[in-house]
N, C-alpha and C positions, 0 to 999 in steps of 0.2 A: 580560495583563501577565506578564512573566517572574518566576519565583520567585527568592528570594534566593540559592538554591544553584545557579542556572542556570550551566552550564559552558561550552557552546560551540555553534556552529552547524556542521553538517556540510553542505558544499556538494557539489553534483553534480560540479563540476569536479574535486574531490579524490577522490571515490569512483570515478567512471568514468575519471578521468585523461585521457590523450590517446588512449585506445583507440578512441574513436569509437562505442563500444557504448552503446545507449540503455537497457540493462538490466544489472543486477548481481544475483547470487543466490549464497547459500552456506548451508551447514548446519553450525552450530557450537554449542559449549557456552558458556553464560554461567556461568563458574565463580565470578565475583565480581559484586557489584552494578555497575550501569552508571550513570554520572553523567547528570544531566538534560541533554538536548541537543535540538536541533531540526534539521530539514533542509529543503532547497528541492526535494526530490523526493518521490514517493509511495513509501511503504514498506508492504509487506504481510507480516506475520509469522505463522507457524504454529508453535504449541508442539507439539513431538513427544515430549518427555519432561520429567519433573521439574515444578517449580512455582516461582512467584515472585510478587511484588507488582509490578503495573504502575502507574506513577505518571504522571498527566497533569494538565491543568488541571481535570479533573473529579474528581480525588481519587485514591485508591489502590484497585486492584481485584486480587483474587487470580486468578492464571492457573493453568491446568492443561492437561493433554494435550487437544488438540482445539480449543483457543481460537485464533481467528484475529483479528488486529488490523489494521485498515486505518488508517494514520496519514497524514493529509493534509499536504501541504507547509505549513510555517509553524507546525505544532503541536509543542510540546516534550513529551518523555517520558523515562522512564528505568526501570530495573529495580532492585528492592530485595528483600532476603530470598531470594536465589536459592538453589535447592536442586536440583542436578542438572538445571538448565534447559537443554534443547536446543531450538533453533528453526531453522526454515527462514526465511530473510530474503530477500525479493524486493524490489528497489528499481527503480523505473521513473522515468526522467527526464521532465521537463516537455516536452522536445523530442519525445519518443516520442509524446506526446499531441497535439502540434501537427503531426505528420507522419503516420507510419504509422497511429496510432490516433486521428486527429482526429475520426473519425466516431462514436466511442463515446458522446459526449455526446448524440447524437441517437438512440441505441439504447435502447428502453424497458427492455430486460433489464439492460444493463450500466451505463447512466447513473447509477442510484442508488448505485453504488460510489464515484463520484468527485465531487470538487468541480467545478463548472462555471462558467466555463471553468478549466482547469488553469492556475495562475499560472506564467508563464514568466520572470519576473524578480523581483528582490528587492522592488520596490515593490508589484507585484501580490501577492506572497506575503504581505507585511505587511498589505495592505489586505483580503485575502480573509477570509471567514468559514469557517475550516477547522475540522476536528475529528478525533475518533477514534471509530471504530466497532469493537465487539468482537462476534464471532459465535462460537457454539459448534457444532462439527461432531462427529458421532459415527458409529460403525458404517460403513456403506457410503459415506456422504457424506464422512466423514473419509478413508476409503481413496482415494476419487477425487481429493480435494484434494491429499493427500499424493503420490499418483502424478503429479499435474500439476507439483508442485514438483520432484520427483525427475527428471522428464523435462527440465524446463527447466534444472535444475542440471547434468545430464549434458551438455546441449547447450552451455551457457556454459563449462563446464570444458574443453571441447575446442576452444575458440575460435569456437564457432558464433554467438556474439552479434555477431560482426563478419563472419565468412566466410559465414554462412548466414542472412542477414537475413530472408528469407522464412520459414524454419523458426522463427526466433526469434519473429516475429510470430504464427505459427500456434500455437506452444507457449504463448505468453503469453495468447492469446485462449482456448485450451482451459482454462488455469488459471483465468482470470477467469470463464469461463462456469460452471465447477464451483463457484466461490465464489458467483456470482450465483444459483445454484440453491437457496441457503439460503432457508428459508421467510420470514425477516424481509425479505430483499431482494426476493423475489417479491411479497410483499404491497405493498411500496412501488411496485414497477414496475407492478403491475396496477391499483393505485388511482389512478395519476397521470392527469392530463388534459393532452393534448398542448398545448392552448391556454395552460395555465399555464406549461409549460416554455418555450414561445415567448416569452411575456410576460416571464418571468424573464430569459431570455437577452437580450432587448432592453434591459431596465433595467440589467443588468450591463454590457452593451456601451456604453451611453450614458446614464448617470444623468441 
């Protein structure tokens, strides 16, 4: 249920516009708090400087450098008490996961990062059980994730999200792979039983 201060929905059609790009990324400073909002695309945020409180349906959690937030479609969130907060923000459209990245839900390493299946319309987004995951990266692991964001940012800044679709897919997968290397993700991936994943997909597809 939405909180009383809920502000707006951010739609992929507004963020990605008419560019045809399935991904959007930037590196910017949150100088003021951000109103509560939700989106119909996947958002992956990396804190690179400063701190803030991240507000979701699960409550308020303090953020610091190295925190990475995976926000599934349909989940609302916002930032409060921002203090020099700089973030890399990577947004991936649902269409990206139904075309170029359709196979990631069957990949034991990457599947734990995403809802399955990724909702592609408003009804699916509303009905899905989505959430928020926060991971903490430090030292070399943080360096690798940050490099992945920077490389993807440089590509998109030069029009590569449209002109070099193959490289966009490659850069996105390299970033996702570096995130999936986190111990909490590997634990989920290694403990899973493929038969459970198949049964869950069948029930999701035809309740």
